[in-house]
N, C-alpha and C positions, 0 to 999 in steps of 0.2 A: 533192097530187093531181098529175095528169099528163095531157098530151095523148098520145093513142095513134094510131099509124100505122094507116090503113085499107088494105085490100087494093088498092083502086083507086089510092090515092096511092103505095103501094109500087111499083106498076108505073110510074107517072110518074117516080118518083125514081130509077129505074134509068138514066135518061138524065141526062147532066150538066146542072147548073143554071146553068152558065156556059160559058166557053171552055175546051175540053179541049185541053191541050198534051200530045201523045203522044210516046212514045219512051223511051229509057233515061234514067237519072238525069242524066247529063252533058248530053245534048241538051235535055232538058226544062229544066234549070236555065239553060242558055245562052239559051234563048228566053224563059224566065220572068223572069229578073232585070231586064231593061230595062222590063218591063211593071209591075213593082212598086216601082221606084225612087221614093223620096220619098212612099210611101204608108204608111198605117197598115196593118199586116199582121196578120191573124188566121189562124192555121193550125189546122186541125181534122184530127187524126190524128197518130200517133206518127212514121210514116215521113216524111211531108212536113215535119213540124216538125224532125226530126233532119237531114234533107237541107238545109233552109234554114240551120240553124246551121252545118253543115259547109261551106256555101258563104259563110259570113260574114254571114248575114242573121239578125238576132235579131227574131223576130216580137214585136209588141207584146203579143199574147195567143196562147198555145198551149192548145188543148183536146185532151187526150190520155187514153187509157185503158190504156196499158201492153200493148196488143195490136196485132198486125198480121195481117190476114185471120183474125181471131178466135183467133189463137195468142198465148199469153202471151209477151211480150218484156221485161216489167218496166218500172218507172218509172225510166228512165235519163236523163231530161232534168232537170237541176238548175236550180232557179230560186228566187230569194230570196222572191219574192212569189207564194205559191201557196195554193190551197184545194182540198179534196177534197169532191166531191159524189156523191150516189147518183143514178143515172139508168139504169133498166133498158133492155134492148134494145127498139127500136121505140117509144121514148117520149121525151117532153121533160117533165122534171119542173119544178115551180116552183122547186126548189132550183137546178137547172142554169140556168134562165132568169134568176133573180135574180143568180147569180154572174156570168154573162156581162154582164148589164146594169151591175152594179156596176163590173166591171173595165173595161168600155168607157167608162164615164163618168170613170174615174180616169185623167187624163192625166199625173199626176205620176210614175207608175211606168211604165216603158217595156217591161219584160220580165216578163210575168205568165203564170201557168199555172193552168189548172183541170184537176185530175186526176179523171177520172170512174170511179167504181166502177160498172161495167156497160158501157154503150156510148155513145160520143160522136158517132156518125155524124150524128144529126139536129141536133146543136148548130150546124151550118151555118146553119140557119134563124134562130134568135134572134141569131146573130152578125151576119147581114146586117141584120136589123131594127134592131139597136142600133148599127150602124155609121153613118158619115156619108159624104159624097161623096168624102172622101179615103181611104176604107177599101177594102181588097181582102180577100176571104175565100178562102183556099186549102184544098183538100182533095184527097186522093188518089182517083183512079179506079182500082180494083184492076186490076193487070196491063196498064194502058193509059198512065197518066201522071198529070198534075195538072190539076185544074179550078180556074180563077181566076174569081171573081165580083167584078166591080166594083160597089160599092154605088151604086145610083141609086134615084130615086123609083120608076121603072118596075120595077126588080128587087124593091124592098120590097113593091110591090103584088102582084107574082107570088108572093112568099114568103108574104105575108099570106093569099092565096087558098089556098095549101097548108095553112097553119096552120088555116084555117077548115074544111078538109076532114077534119081529124083529129077523133077522138072524145075525149070526156072534157073536163076543165076543169083549168086550172092552179091555180085558187084555191079550189075547193070540195072 
């Protein structure tokens, strides 16, 4: 089963869920790197994941779908520890939720990937909920830059409220 995005929540999620760092790749990375030093990094999205790797940062977990702005770019991010899950657009499936939870609990492997058949955008929410205080979740804000979410109890509460606004059920 799955949680499904509502129209009212879709409007709220057009705004960044964290700090938006705007600019071109070089300027964004220059400002981003000091903020994520010594953090557990979860990257959601192919472009932000690829850019981090190109700047020498290996996210602990990458959640990608082989697309950029809904255009196919292929699964070109190699990773020894990976899993593929189904997750349709505008949904969070139980399969995606469990994969994120499992990989976030596994601290033995540092470079993991969830490849999503469908769309990974909403994976930001379970990534925040399964993170801890030393975790940052990064995702791209199309044509603007990168959003960084520092996981805190306050942020988890905000994300939980978003999850509660969604329709459907993860487990039935």
